[in-house]
C-alpha positions as CSV (number, residue, x, y, z in Angstrom):
1,M,169.7,77.1,221.0
2,K,166.4,75.7,220.3
3,T,163.1,77.6,220.4
4,W,159.9,76.4,220.9
5,V,156.5,77.9,220.5
6,A,154.2,77.6,223.0
7,H,150.6,77.7,222.0
8,A,147.6,78.8,224.2
9,D,146.4,75.4,225.1
10,I,149.5,74.2,227.0
11,I,150.2,77.5,228.6
12,V,146.8,77.6,230.1
13,E,147.6,73.6,231.3
14,F,150.9,75.2,232.8
15,L,149.5,77.8,234.7
16,L,146.6,75.2,235.8
17,G,149.3,72.8,237.2
18,S,148.4,70.2,234.9
19,E,150.5,67.2,234.1
20,S,149.7,67.6,230.4
21,A,152.1,70.8,230.6
22,D,155.0,68.4,231.6
23,P,156.5,68.9,228.1
24,L,156.3,72.9,228.3
25,V,158.0,72.5,231.9
26,E,161.0,70.7,230.9
27,V,161.8,73.3,228.3
28,L,161.2,76.1,230.8
29,E,163.4,74.0,232.8
30,W,166.0,74.1,230.0
31,A,165.3,77.8,229.1
32,A,166.5,78.8,233.0
33,Q,169.6,76.9,232.2
34,N,170.1,78.8,229.0
35,R,169.5,75.8,226.8
36,A,166.4,76.9,225.2
37,R,163.5,79.3,224.4
38,V,160.1,79.8,224.5
39,F,158.2,82.0,222.1
40,V,154.9,83.1,222.7
41,D,152.9,85.8,220.7
42,A,150.2,88.3,221.5
43,V,147.6,86.0,219.7
44,A,148.4,83.1,222.4
45,I,148.0,85.5,225.2
46,A,144.6,86.9,223.9
47,E,143.7,83.0,223.4
48,C,144.9,82.3,227.1
49,C,142.7,85.2,228.9
50,R,139.9,83.7,227.1
51,M,140.4,80.1,227.7
52,L,141.3,81.2,231.5
53,Q,138.0,82.8,232.0
54,L,136.2,79.7,231.2
55,V,137.6,77.9,234.1
56,E,135.2,77.0,237.3
57,P,135.8,78.0,239.7
58,A,135.5,81.8,237.9
59,L,139.0,83.6,237.9
60,S,139.3,87.5,238.1
61,H,140.9,89.5,235.3
62,E,143.3,90.5,238.0
63,A,144.3,86.5,238.9
64,I,144.7,85.6,235.2
65,A,146.6,88.8,234.6
66,N,148.9,88.2,237.2
67,A,149.4,84.5,236.2
68,L,150.1,85.5,232.7
69,M,152.3,88.2,233.4
70,R,154.4,85.9,235.5
71,F,154.9,83.3,232.7
72,L,155.7,86.0,230.3
73,L,159.0,87.1,232.7
74,L,160.2,83.5,233.2
75,P,163.5,83.2,232.1
76,G,163.8,82.1,228.2
77,V,160.4,83.2,227.2
78,R,160.5,85.4,224.6
79,T,157.8,87.6,222.5
80,T,158.2,90.4,220.1
81,D,155.9,92.2,222.0
82,R,156.6,91.8,225.8
83,D,156.0,95.4,227.2
84,R,153.1,95.9,225.1
85,L,151.5,92.5,226.5
86,L,152.3,93.3,229.8
87,N,150.8,96.9,229.7
88,A,148.0,95.2,228.2
89,L,147.5,92.5,230.8
90,E,148.1,95.5,233.2
91,A,145.2,97.0,231.9
92,F,142.9,94.0,231.5
93,S,143.7,93.0,235.1
94,S,141.6,96.4,236.6
95,S,139.0,96.2,233.5
96,E,135.9,94.2,232.5
97,D,137.3,94.6,229.0
98,T,138.6,91.3,226.8
99,F,142.0,91.1,226.7
100,A,141.6,92.0,222.7
101,Q,140.0,95.4,223.9
102,S,143.0,95.9,226.7
103,W,145.4,95.3,223.6
104,S,143.6,97.7,221.3
105,K,143.7,100.1,223.8
106,I,147.4,100.2,224.5
107,I,148.1,100.1,220.6
108,A,145.8,103.1,220.3
109,Y,147.8,104.9,223.3
110,E,150.7,104.3,221.9
111,S,149.7,105.5,218.4
112,K,147.9,108.4,220.0
113,L,144.3,106.7,217.9
114,E,141.2,107.3,219.2
115,T,139.5,104.1,219.9
116,L,136.3,103.5,218.1
117,R,133.5,101.5,219.9
118,A,130.1,100.6,219.2
119,K,127.3,102.6,220.7
120,K,125.3,100.8,223.8
121,Q,122.1,99.3,223.1
122,D,120.3,101.8,225.4
123,T,122.0,104.9,223.6
124,L,120.6,103.4,220.1
125,E,117.3,103.0,221.7
126,E,117.4,106.7,222.8
127,D,118.7,107.7,219.5
128,I,115.7,105.7,217.8
129,D,113.3,107.7,219.8
130,H,114.5,110.9,218.8
131,V,113.9,110.5,215.2
132,G,110.4,109.3,215.5
């Protein structure tokens, strides 16, 4: 059984219903018959989120996450981090974070680590005011 790697560009075209995604549609049909597999990694999902956020009219984080979760759950779609990806997409759907931030938070949570974040600009200005 052959395994194909799906890059972000063809996944996005597939989710948007473009004819240019026909090769992926064909492989997914084979995958549904257990004749092929499609491999997707976390980087491709992150890039899909970024690309879908640029679509006009704008798509919500929830719509983007739901579409990608449905894609990841299609028969024959494989990834090394399915549960993490689904959890990160769930977090992304209900926040203003980027997918990469949601992914990092999931990793931090699972590893019991704290997330390091930059100070907000207004906090930095307050700190400078306190120095002078």
